[in-house]
N, C-alpha and C positions, 0 to 999 in steps of 0.2 A: 315334790321338787318343782319350783316355779320355772316355766319355760323361758328361755332367753328371748331377747328382742329379735334376734336374727331368726330364731325358729318361728316366732309369731309372724314375722314379716313373710317368711317363705310359705308358711301354711295359708296365710291370708291371700297372698297373691295367687298361688296355685289353685286354691279353692275358688276364688272369685273368677278366674279364667275358666275353670271347668264349669262353674255354674252358668256363666254367660253362654258357653257352647251348648250345654246339655239342657238348660231351661231358658231359652232365649226370650220367652214371653215375659219372664220376670225382669230381665235386663231391659227390654223395650219399654217397660213401665217406668223405669227410673232414668232412661236415656235422655228424655227431653230436658231434664234438670242437670245435665252434665256440667254446664257452666257454673251452676250453683255449687255443686260438689267441689269443683276445682277452686272456686273462690274461697270456700270455707277451708279447704286444704291449705291454700296460700295464707289465709289469715292466721292459721295455727302456726305456720312456719316462718312468718314474717313479723310476728308480734313483738319480738325482742330486737328487731333491726332498728338501728338508730338512723334518723333522717340525715344527720351530718355525715354518716359513712357513705350513703348513696350520693350526696352532693359532692363529696371528696372524690368519688370515682369519676364523676363527670368533669370535675375541676382539673383532673390530670388525665386527659382522654387518650393519650397516645397508645397505651397498652390495650385499652378497650377498642379503639379504632382498628388496630392491627388485627385483633382477634375477630372482630366483627367482619372485617374485609375477607379474612381467610374463611370464616364460617359461611358467608353469603356468596362468595365468588370463587375463590380458589378451590375450596373443597367440593362444591357441586360440579364444577367443570372437570376436575380431576376424576371424581367418582363416575361421572357420566362417560367420560372417555374410556376409562378402564372397563366399565360394565359393557359398553357398546362393543368393545373388542372381544370380551370374553363370552358374553351371553346377551345378545341384543334385545330380546323381549323384555328384560328387566331394566334396560337403560333409562327409560322414561320414569318409571316408579322410583328408581334410585336417585335420579336427578331431583325429583320433587321432594323427597325426604331429605336429601343432602342439603338442599338450598333453603329449607324452612328455618324459621327463627327459633331461637332458644325457647324451650318449652316452659309453660307456666307451672309445670310440676317440678322444675329443676330446684327450687328452694327446699322442697321436701327431701330431695336426694342429698342436697348439700348438708342439711342438718344431720342426716344419718351418716354420710360418708366423711364429712369434714371438708373444709374449704372456705374461701372468703366469700360470704354471702353477698356483700355489696357488689362485687364484680359480676356475679351471676344475675342479680337483679338488673344491673346496668346493661348486661347483654340482652336480657329479655326486652327491655325498653328499646334499646338501640336497634336490635335486629327486627323487632316487631314493626317498628315504624319504617324500616328500610325495605323489608321483604316484599311489600306490594309493588314496589318499583323494580326491584332487582330480579326476583324470580321469574315473573312473566317475560321480562326481556331476555333472560338467559334461555328460557324454554323456547321462545320464538326463534332465537338465534341458532340453537342447537338442534331443535326438533322440527320447528316450523309451525307448531301449534300456538295459536294466539288465545289467551284468556286473560281475565282481569281479576286482580285481588284488590277490591276497593279499599282505599286508604281509610275512608270513613268507617267501614266495618271493622278494620283492624284497630282503629283508635277506640271504637266502642268496646271491642273485646278487651283492650287494655284497661279501659275505665272500669268495666264491670268486673273483670277477673283479676286485675292486678292492682290498680290504684285504689279501688274501694277497700279491698282487704288490707292494703298497705297503710292507708290513712286511718282505716278502722282500727288497726292494731295500735297505731300511735295514740289514737283517741282513747282507746280502752286502757292503755298503759298509763295515760295521764289522769283520766277521770275515774278509773276503777282499777287501781293497782292490784288489789287482791284477786280480781277476776283475771287480770293479765298474768299474774303469777301462777294461778291455777292452770290456765291454758298453756302456758309455757312448760310447766312441770309435767303436764300430762299430754303434751303435744304429740308424742309418738303414738300413743294408744288411740287418741282421738283421730289422728291423721290416718291410721290404718282403716278406720271405718269408712272414710271418704275415698281412700284409695280403692277399697273393695267396691264401692258404688261406681267409681269411674271404670274399673276393670270389667265389672259385670255389664255395664252399659256398652263398652267398646266391643266386647266379645259376643254380645247378643247379635250385633250387626254382622259378625263374621261366621256365625254358627254354620251357615249353609256350606261353606267351603270345607269344613271338617268332615262332611258326609258325602260330598259330591265329587271332589277332585283332590285326592290325597297327594298326587304327584305335584300338582301346582302348589298345593299347600306347603309341602316339604321344601320345595325349591324356594318359595318366598320366605319361609322361616329361616332357612340356611342363609339367605341373602341378608335378612335383618341382622343376624349375629355378625356377619362379616362387615356390614355397614357400621354397626355399633363399634366394633373393634377399630375400624379405620377412623371413624370420627374421634374416638377417644385418643388414639395415638397422635392424630393431627393436633388436637387440643393440647396434649402434653408437650409436643414438640415446639409449638409456637408460643407457649406461655412462659413467662419468667419463672425462675425456680420457686419462688414463694407463692406463685399463683397457679401452679400446675394442677392441683386437685380441682380448683374452680374452673380452670380452662378446659379440663377434660369433661366436666359436667356440662359446661356451656355449649360445647360442640356436639356431645353425644346425646344429650337429653333435649330433643327437638319437639316442636309443637306438632306431633304427628296426628293428633286429633283433627286439627284444621286441614292438614294435607288430605286426610281420609275424606273429609266432607267435600272439598272442592275438586279433588281428583275424581270422585264418583260423579260429580256434576258435569265435569268437562270431558273426562276420558273413559268413564265407565267403571264398574265395580272391580274388575280384575286389576286395573292400574291402582285403584284405591286400596286393594287388599294388603299390599306390602306395608303401607303406612299404618294400617290397623294392627297388623301382626307385629309391627315394631314394638308394640307394648310388651311383647315377651322378653326380649333382651332389655328393654327399658327398665323393667322391674327385676327380672332375674339376675341382672348383672350388678344390681346395687350392692349385694353382699360381696361379689368378686371385687368390685371397685373399692369397697370399704377395706378389704384385706390388703389390697395393693397400696392404698394411701397410708394405712396405719403402719406398713412396713417400709 
C-alpha cells in the first residue's frame, strides 16, 4: 500500500529534525547552502504562478497593505506586551519572531494547504522590503536594544531566494514546458527533499540545547506553538473570507531562519533559540492547518 502524502511529509519532517539533533555534523555540512535549498524549494512551488496574478495583487493593494501592517506592527507589539506580562525572559525572542517578514517557505505550505498563492508571494515581497525599517525601530522602542537589518542584504536575499526562482519558473514554463510540467507534477516529492535539507541544517545548529538544558528547550518549544497559534488566528481574523487560508499562512509562516541568524549575532544563542525551534510548529502544523482549511 502506497503511503499518503501526509504520512510522507510527517516522516520526512520528524526524521530530518531528529537527524539534525542526533548527527549535527551532517547538518553542518549542508547548512552553508541553506539559501540554495530554499531557492530550489521556491522554484518548485512557484513554477505555475502567473506573473499577472502577482501584478494584480499589487494593483489592488488595500488588503495586502492591511495584512502587512498587522503582520509587522500590531502583531509584534501585541505579542511582546502579552509575553512581557506573562513570562518576561521570552518577550524579546517572541518580539523578533512576531515582527519578522513572511517566510520564503510559505509558498510550499500554500501549495499543500490551499490558499491564494499570489497574496502570499505579495506578502513576502512587501514585508521583506519593510521589515529592515520596522523591526529595528520596534525593538529599540520596546526593548532599548539597537541593531540594523541592512536593506541591501534583504534585497539581495529576495533576489537570490525569491526573484530568481520566480523568474526562473516563468522562463522554464515558457522555454521548456515539458520540464515545467514535470516539476509541477512532482513538486511535492521534490520539495520534500529540500525541506529535509533545510530542517537538517536548522536543527544541527540547535543540537546542543537538546542535551544541555531541557527545561529551557521545553519552554521555548511550548512558546513556539503558542506563537504559531496566535499568528494564525490573527491572520484568519484580519483577512477577507476568500483570503483566510492565505492570510493565516502569511502571518504564521515567518522568516525564522533570518531571525535565528541576526538574533544570535546581536543578542546571543539563547535569544536565537526560539526562532530556530519555531521550525517545529512551522512544519508540524502544516497537516493541522490543512485539515482546518479543507473543512
